[in-house]
C-alpha positions in Angstrom: -30.7 -16.9 -13.4 -28.5 -14.8 -11.1 -27.9 -11.2 -12.0 -24.7 -9.9 -10.3 -23.6 -6.3 -10.3 -19.9 -5.8 -9.5 -18.4 -2.4 -8.6 -14.7 -2.2 -8.3 -12.5 0.4 -6.5 -12.5 2.6 -9.6 -16.4 2.8 -9.3 -16.7 1.1 -12.6 -19.7 -1.3 -12.8 -20.1 -4.6 -14.6 -23.1 -6.8 -14.8 -22.6 -10.6 -14.8 -25.4 -13.1 -15.6 -25.0 -16.6 -14.2 -27.4 -19.3 -15.4 -26.9 -21.7 -12.4 -28.8 -21.5 -9.2 -25.5 -21.4 -7.2 -22.1 -20.0 -7.8 -18.7 -19.6 -6.2 -16.9 -16.3 -6.0 -13.1 -16.2 -5.9 -9.9 -15.8 -7.8 -9.6 -19.5 -8.9 -10.3 -20.0 -12.6 -13.0 -22.5 -11.8 -15.1 -19.9 -10.0 -18.3 -18.8 -11.8 -17.5 -15.2 -10.7 -13.7 -14.6 -10.9 -12.3 -11.6 -9.1 -8.7 -10.6 -8.8 -6.9 -9.0 -5.9 -4.7 -10.0 -3.0 -7.7 -9.7 -0.6 -9.7 -12.3 -2.6 -9.4 -15.9 -1.6 -9.2 -18.7 -4.2 -12.7 -19.7 -3.2 -14.0 -16.8 -1.3 -17.8 -17.2 -1.0 -20.7 -19.2 -2.3 -24.1 -17.9 -3.4 -26.9 -20.4 -3.6 -30.7 -20.5 -4.0 -33.2 -22.0 -1.6 -37.0 -21.9 -1.3 -36.6 -19.0 1.1 -34.4 -17.0 -1.4 -30.8 -16.2 -2.0 -28.1 -17.0 0.6 -24.4 -16.3 0.8 -21.9 -18.4 2.7 -18.3 -17.4 3.6 -15.9 -20.2 2.7 -13.7 -19.4 5.7 -10.2 -18.6 4.5 -7.8 -15.6 5.1 -10.1 -12.8 4.1 -13.7 -12.3 5.3 -17.0 -11.7 3.5 -19.2 -8.8 4.4 -22.9 -8.0 3.9 -23.8 -4.3 4.5 -20.7 -3.7 6.5 -21.1 -6.7 8.8 -18.7 -9.7 8.7 -20.7 -12.9 8.1 -20.4 -16.6 8.0 -23.8 -17.1 6.3 -26.4 -14.6 5.5 -29.8 -14.6 3.9 -32.2 -14.2 2.3 -30.4 -11.6 0.3 -32.3 -8.5 -0.9 -31.4 -6.8 -4.2 -30.2 -3.8 -2.2 -27.8 -5.8 0.0 -24.1 -5.0 -0.6 -21.7 -7.8 -0.5 -18.1 -6.8 0.3 -15.3 -9.1 -1.0 -11.8 -7.6 -1.2 -12.0 -4.2 -3.0 -15.3 -5.1 -4.7 -18.9 -4.3 -3.9 -21.3 -6.9 -5.2 -25.1 -7.0 -5.5 -26.9 -10.3 -6.4 -30.5 -10.5 -7.7 -32.5 -13.5 -8.8 -34.3 -12.9 -12.1 -36.2 -14.9 -14.7 -34.4 -15.6 -17.9 -37.0 -13.7 -19.8 -36.4 -10.5 -17.9 -32.9 -9.9 -19.2 -30.8 -10.8 -22.2 -28.7 -13.8 -21.5 -25.1 -12.7 -21.4 -22.0 -14.9 -21.2 -20.2 -15.2 -17.9 -17.8 -12.3 -17.5 -14.5 -12.2 -15.7 -14.1 -9.0 -13.7 -10.6 -7.5 -14.5 -8.0 -7.3 -11.9 -7.5 -3.9 -10.2 -4.3 -2.0 -9.9 -5.4 0.9 -7.8 -5.7 1.4 -4.1 -9.2 0.3 -2.8 -11.4 3.2 -1.9 -14.0 1.3 0.2 -14.2 -1.7 2.4 -16.8 -3.0 4.9 -16.3 -2.0 8.4 -17.9 -3.8 11.2 -15.7 -6.6 12.7 -16.8 -10.0 13.9 -17.0 -8.9 17.5 -19.8 -6.6 16.8 -21.3 -8.3 13.8 -24.3 -9.3 15.9 -24.9 -5.8 17.3 -28.0 -3.8 16.7 -28.6 -3.0 13.0 -28.6 0.7 13.9 -24.9 0.3 15.1 -24.0 -1.3 11.8 -25.7 1.5 9.9 -23.9 4.0 11.9 -20.6 2.4 10.9 -21.8 2.5 7.3 -22.5 6.2 7.6 -19.1 6.8 8.9 -17.5 4.9 6.0 -19.6 6.7 3.4 -19.0 10.1 4.8 -15.2 9.4 4.9 -15.3 8.3 1.2 -17.3 11.4 0.2 -14.8 13.5 2.1 -11.9 12.1 0.1 -13.8 12.6 -3.1 -14.7 16.2 -2.2 -11.2 17.2 -1.1 -8.1 15.3 -2.2 -6.0 15.9 0.9 -3.0 14.4 -0.8 -2.9 17.1 -3.4 -2.9 19.9 -0.8 0.2 21.2 0.8 -0.6 19.7 4.2 2.9 20.3 5.6 2.4 24.1 5.2 -0.9 24.0 7.0 -1.2 24.2 10.8 -3.0 21.3 12.4 -5.8 23.6 13.7 -6.3 25.1 10.2 -6.5 21.6 8.6 -8.9 20.3 11.2 -11.2 23.4 10.8 -11.3 23.1 7.0 -11.9 19.3 7.2 -14.6 19.6 9.8 -16.5 22.2 7.8 -16.6 19.8 4.8 -17.7 16.9 6.9 -20.6 18.9 8.3 -21.7 19.9 4.8 -21.5 16.3 3.6 -23.6 15.0 6.6 -26.2 17.7 6.0 -26.5 16.7 2.4 -26.8 13.0 3.3 -29.4 13.8 5.9 -31.5 15.7 3.4 -31.1 12.9 0.8 -32.1 10.2 3.4 -35.1 12.2 4.5 -36.3 12.5 0.9 -35.9 8.8 0.4 -37.7 8.2 3.7 -40.7 10.2 2.5 -41.1 7.9 -0.5 -43.2 4.9 0.5 -41.8 2.5 -2.1 -38.2 3.7 -2.0 -37.0 1.5 0.8 -38.7 -1.1 3.0 -40.0 -0.4 6.5 -37.1 -1.9 8.3 -34.5 0.2 6.4 -36.6 3.4 7.0 -36.6 2.6 10.7 -32.8 2.4 10.6 -32.5 5.7 8.8 -34.5 7.4 11.5 -32.3 5.8 14.2 -29.2 7.2 12.5 -30.7 10.6 12.2 -31.3 10.6 16.0 -27.7 9.6 16.9 -25.2 11.9 18.3 -24.4 14.3 15.5 -21.2 15.5 17.0 -19.9 12.0 17.6 -20.2 11.2 13.9 -18.4 14.4 13.0 -15.6 13.7 15.4 -15.2 10.1 14.3 -14.8 11.0 10.7 -12.6 14.0 11.5 -10.2 12.0 13.7 -9.9 9.4 11.0 -9.3 11.9 8.2 -6.7 14.1 9.9 -5.8 12.3 13.1 -5.3 8.8 14.4 -9.0 7.8 14.1 -10.3 5.5 16.8 -6.9 5.2 18.3 -7.1 8.7 19.7 -9.5 7.7 22.5 -7.6 4.5 23.2 -4.3 6.5 23.6 -5.9 8.8 26.2 -7.1 5.8 28.3 -4.4 5.3 31.0 -5.6 1.8 31.7 -4.5 0.6 28.3 -0.8 -0.4 27.9 -0.8 -1.7 24.3 -2.9 -1.3 21.2 -2.9 -3.9 18.3 -4.6 -3.3 15.0 -4.7 -6.6 13.2 -6.7 -5.2 10.3 -9.0 -2.3 9.9 -11.9 -3.9 11.7 -10.0 -5.9 14.3 -8.5 -3.8 17.2 -7.2 -5.6 20.3 -5.8 -3.9 23.4 -4.0 -4.9 26.5 -5.6 -3.7 29.8 -4.3 -4.8 33.2 -2.1 -7.4 31.6 -4.9 -9.1 29.6 -5.9 -8.9 26.0 -9.4 -7.9 24.9 -11.0 -7.0 21.6 -12.4 -3.5 21.3 -15.6 -2.7 19.5 -14.2 0.3 17.7 -13.0 0.0 14.1 -11.5 1.9 11.2 -13.6 2.4 8.1 -11.2 0.7 5.7 -7.7 -0.5 5.1 -7.1 2.9 3.4 -7.9 4.6 6.6 -5.3 2.5 8.5 -2.7 3.3 5.9 -3.5 7.0 6.2 -2.9 6.8 10.0 0.4 5.0 9.5 1.5 7.6 7.0 0.6 10.4 9.4 2.7 8.8 12.1 5.8 8.1 10.0 5.9 11.1 7.7 7.0 13.7 10.3 9.8 11.4 11.3 11.3 11.3 7.8 10.3 7.6 7.4 8.4 6.0 4.6 6.3 2.9 4.2 5.2 1.4 0.9 5.4 -1.9 -1.0 9.2 -1.6 -1.4 9.6 -0.9 2.3 6.5 -2.5 4.0 7.8 -2.4 7.6 8.6 0.6 9.8 9.3 1.4 13.4 8.4 4.9 14.7 7.0 6.6 17.8 4.2 9.0 18.6 4.6 12.5 20.0 4.1 11.2 23.5 6.9 8.7 23.1 4.8 5.6 22.5 6.5 3.0 20.3 4.9 2.1 17.0 5.4 -0.8 14.6 3.6 -1.0 11.3 3.5 -3.7 8.6 1.5 -3.4 5.4 0.7 -5.7 2.4 2.1 -7.7 0.8 3.8 -8.8 4.1 0.6 -8.3 6.2 -1.8 -10.7 4.6 -5.0 -9.5 6.3 -4.3 -5.8 5.6 -2.2 -3.1 7.3 -1.3 -3.9 10.9 -0.3 -1.5 13.6 1.1 -2.1 17.1 1.4 0.7 19.6 3.1 0.2 23.0 2.0 3.2 25.0 4.5 5.4 26.8 3.6 5.9 30.4 3.3 9.5 31.4 3.7 8.6 35.1 7.2 8.1 36.5 7.0 5.0 38.7 9.0 4.3 41.9 9.7 1.2 43.9 6.8 2.1 46.1 4.5 1.9 43.1 5.9 -1.5 42.2 5.5 -2.8 45.7 1.9 -1.5 45.8 1.2 -3.3 42.5 2.7 -6.5 43.9 5.5 -6.6 41.3 8.3 -6.6 43.9 8.7 -7.0 47.6 10.1 -4.3 49.9 13.3 -6.4 50.3 13.7 -6.5 46.6 13.2 -2.8 46.3 15.8 -2.1 49.1 18.3 -4.5 47.6 18.0 -3.1 44.0 18.5 0.5 45.4 21.7 -0.7 47.2 23.0 -2.3 44.0 22.6 1.0 42.0 23.9 3.3 44.7 27.0 1.1 45.1 27.7 1.0 41.4 26.9 -2.7 40.6 26.5 -3.6 37.0 22.9 -4.8 36.5 21.2 -6.7 33.7 17.4 -6.9 33.7 16.2 -10.0 31.9 12.7 -11.0 30.8 10.4 -11.7 27.9 8.6 -9.3 25.6 6.1 -7.1 27.6 7.4 -8.3 30.9 8.2 -4.8 32.2 11.9 -4.6 31.6 12.0 -1.0 30.5 9.7 0.1 33.3 12.0 -1.5 35.9 15.1 -0.1 34.1 13.5 3.4 34.4 12.9 2.9 38.1 16.5 1.7 38.8 18.0 4.5 36.7 16.4 7.1 38.9 18.4 5.7 41.9 21.6 7.0 40.3 22.9 10.1 42.2 22.4 13.5 40.6 26.1 14.3 40.7 27.0 11.6 38.2 27.1 12.0 34.4 24.7 9.5 32.6 24.5 8.6 28.9 21.4 6.8 27.9 21.2 4.9 24.6 18.0 3.5 23.2 16.4 2.2 20.1 13.3 4.3 20.8 13.5 6.8 23.6 11.5 5.7 26.5 13.5 6.3 29.7 12.4 9.3 31.7 15.3 10.4 33.8 15.5 13.8 35.5 19.2 14.0 36.3 20.9 17.4 35.6 24.0 15.8 33.8 22.2 13.6 31.4 22.7 12.9 27.7 20.1 10.9 25.8 21.0 9.2 22.5 18.7 7.4 20.1 19.6 5.0 17.3 18.6 6.0 13.7 17.4 3.6 11.0 18.5 3.9 7.4 16.8 6.4 5.2 14.8 5.6 2.0 18.1 5.0 0.1 19.3 2.6 2.7 21.9 5.0 4.1 22.5 6.9 7.3 21.9 4.2 9.8 23.3 4.7 13.3 23.2 1.5 15.3 23.1 1.2 19.1 26.6 -0.3 18.9 27.9 2.9 17.2 26.3 5.0 20.0 27.9 2.8 22.8 31.3 3.2 21.2 30.8 7.0 21.0 29.5 7.2 24.5 32.8 6.0 25.8 34.3 9.2 24.5 31.8 11.4 26.3 33.2 10.9 29.8 30.2 9.0 31.2 30.0 7.8 34.8 27.4 5.4 33.9 25.9 4.1 30.6 22.3 3.0 30.4 21.4 1.0 27.3 17.7 0.4 26.7 18.2 -3.1 25.3 21.1 -5.2 24.1 20.2 -7.2 21.1 23.4 -7.4 19.0 27.1 -6.7 18.9 26.8 -3.8 21.3 26.8 -6.4 24.1 30.6 -6.7 23.7 31.1 -2.9 23.9 28.8 -2.8 26.9 30.8 -5.4 28.8 34.0 -3.6 28.0 32.5 -0.4 29.3 31.5 -2.1 32.5 35.0 -3.5 32.9 36.8 -0.2 32.2 35.7 2.3 34.8 31.9 2.6 34.1 30.6 0.6 37.0 27.0 0.9 37.8 25.8 0.6 34.2 22.5 -0.9 33.4 20.9 -2.7 30.4 18.2 -5.2 29.5 18.0 -8.3 27.3 15.4 -10.9 26.3 15.7 -14.2 28.2 13.5 -16.6 30.2 15.8 -16.9 33.3 19.1 -15.8 34.7 21.0 -18.8 33.2 19.5 -18.2 29.8 20.4 -14.6 30.1 24.1 -15.5 30.4 23.8 -17.8 27.4 22.1 -15.1 25.3 24.8 -12.6 26.4 27.4 -15.0 25.1 25.5 -15.2 21.8 25.2 -11.4 21.5 29.0 -11.0 22.1 29.7 -13.4 19.2 27.4 -11.3 17.0 30.0 -8.5 17.3 32.1 -10.4 14.8 35.1 -10.8 17.1 36.7 -14.3 16.9 36.8 -14.7 20.7 37.0 -18.1 22.4 34.0 -18.9 24.6 36.2 -19.0 27.7 37.3 -15.4 27.2 33.7 -14.3 26.6 32.6 -16.0 29.8 35.4 -14.4 31.8 34.5 -11.0 30.4 30.8 -11.6 31.5 31.8 -12.9 35.0 34.0 -9.9 35.7 31.7 -7.3 34.2 28.1 -8.3 35.4 27.2 -8.3 39.1 23.5 -8.8 39.3 20.8 -10.3 37.0 17.2 -9.3 37.7 14.6 -11.6 36.1 11.3 -10.1 35.2 8.3 -12.1 34.0 4.7 -11.7 32.9 2.7 -14.5 34.5 -0.1 -16.4 32.7 -2.7 -14.2 34.4 -1.1 -11.0 33.1 0.7 -9.9 36.3 4.2 -8.6 35.9 6.6 -9.8 38.7 10.3 -9.8 39.5 10.7 -13.6 39.8 14.3 -13.8 40.7 17.4 -11.7 41.7 20.7 -13.5 41.2 24.4 -12.6 41.8 27.3 -13.6 39.5 30.1 -14.8 41.8 32.8 -15.7 39.3 34.0 -18.7 37.1 34.5 -22.3 38.1 35.5 -25.1 35.7 34.8 -22.9 32.7 31.2 -22.1 33.9 29.8 -18.8 35.2 28.6 -19.3 38.8 25.2 -17.9 39.8 23.6 -17.7 43.2 20.0 -16.8 43.7 19.4 -14.2 46.4 15.6 -13.4 46.3 12.7 -15.0 44.4 9.0 -15.1 43.9 7.2 -18.4 44.5 3.7 -18.9 43.0 1.4 -20.8 45.3 -2.2 -20.9 43.9 -4.9 -19.1 42.0 -7.7 -17.3 43.7 -11.3 -17.3 42.7 -10.7 -14.6 40.1 -8.0 -16.7 38.4 -5.2 -14.5 39.7 -1.9 -16.1 40.7 -1.1 -15.7 44.4 2.4 -16.3 45.8 5.1 -15.0 48.0 8.4 -13.2 47.8 11.1 -15.0 49.8 14.9 -14.9 50.4 17.2 -17.8 49.6 19.3 -17.7 52.8 22.3 -16.5 50.7 24.2 -13.2 51.4 25.6 -11.3 48.4 29.4 -11.4 48.1 29.7 -7.7 47.8 28.0 -7.1 51.2 31.3 -8.2 52.8 33.2 -5.5 50.9 30.6 -2.9 52.0 31.0 -4.0 55.6 34.8 -3.6 55.4 34.3 -0.2 53.9 32.2 0.8 56.9 28.8 0.5 55.2 27.2 -2.5 56.8 23.8 -3.6 55.3 20.9 -5.5 56.7 21.3 -9.3 56.0 17.8 -10.2 57.3 16.1 -9.5 54.0 17.8 -12.6 52.5 16.4 -15.0 55.1 13.3 -17.0 54.2 11.7 -16.3 57.6 11.8 -12.5 57.0 9.3 -12.7 54.2 5.5 -12.9 54.4 3.0 -14.2 51.8 1.9 -11.5 49.4 -1.2 -11.7 47.3 -3.7 -9.7 45.2 -0.9 -8.5 43.0 -1.7 -6.0 40.2 0.1 -5.1 37.0 2.9 -2.7 36.4 1.2 0.1 34.5 2.9 1.3 31.4 5.2 -1.7 31.4 7.4 -2.2 28.3 
């Protein structure tokens, strides 16, 4: 007989006796142990008996199975003290003889309608780490749970407390809890039969670990951003992705990697999300399970919670670069050539309307920021963004930011509204962080009505696709315009398209610079001026290539020559470019 002890998130305990030597745990009615909850699979795990003892096997669906905080595929033999984590439940399984306990019918554990208070912690990446590391994560989880039980932070007037005061009070409680746990652990350690030798060894390892690290980890998760705080301070990291509480990925030097740090539970991730969005007047709950926000340093944040996020609350942070980049930085990183840098500066200084095109994370916003800083200081600039990221230092600068709807669905101010309003603010140039809707029409009209030299970005894979997407965005404005009229508007308004790309090895490169020369037979005419040509991969797998001209001179260079401002034509010749390699990433790219 199997004796199963089930503890739900309310800390209520039920004992279930199963007569079979094997059983399946899940939410399906055919399971011997039926659990309810959105984090429980239909058939979640299987417990079975062998000559060596009890084993548990994860049945490999959406949500994982944990033993003592470690994610498992199969684990055994199980001890009576082992804690199995499934959804919001903690389960212990023990094999007993039928004579040792009264035979009880199989029991269905009732569904839970409260927020889980505990979940296992260690992710698959570190599941095979030393047992001491697993125990350390377990300590952190238990101390965090005890902290929430000791002081219900949600009932306190946190908004009236200074951050320093809140941290001091919380840290004091954490230290008290740790000392009590240490004393209790030592008392158990001194009892020979209380725990086995292996577990006593782990208790000693934990007691010798860095005391301050444990305090800081729990403190940062309780009142700060938890493990994200250290990652946000790392300048080599450009993006942080929390897939679930125990799966944290990050982008470093253009490449994704999984980080060993974790949150203690889904509840901890939700707490961090709430601390991010609450000061901004936003909310996130089951009725509004998605939110965009930003951190104090300007980093963009997107959060999605259940029921939309199946694996648990998810968080994506695109870090805001604290360093203002220049073309010299981009040349040093291998993202552009000197000829490209020179030409882009000429385009901005001589008031050419520029669109930066590229995929997500290709570096469009970074390049837009670099080009915007070429604008002379004596011009009035209006910047319009969804989330403020541009770092301009011009004296006559107005920065506008779109506003989402409030909790009642009112008060939204879209980018298009801001573009329309900017036209009444006497701008010399308008810089729009990204065109993604009907504001594209207003932007084209602004470029055609005395606001030359304006800049914006949009998502597209190449220059020709950028024109097609621009046509689509104009149609989204709701104006019943014929396609020919839209194309004529684009051809007369846009001068230069800069194509940015993130290569397969993570490098961010300007792959093409093209000029729009007009309309012919109802089609917008493009001519490529400069481009990047990939050649090969080196031993480290990095793509090597060269920047080259296309033997085409921009049309507007003739107008500059007639105005007494001749420019160097040599940068557009293929022979003027040399092979460039060993390129690096654009740091802080958007």
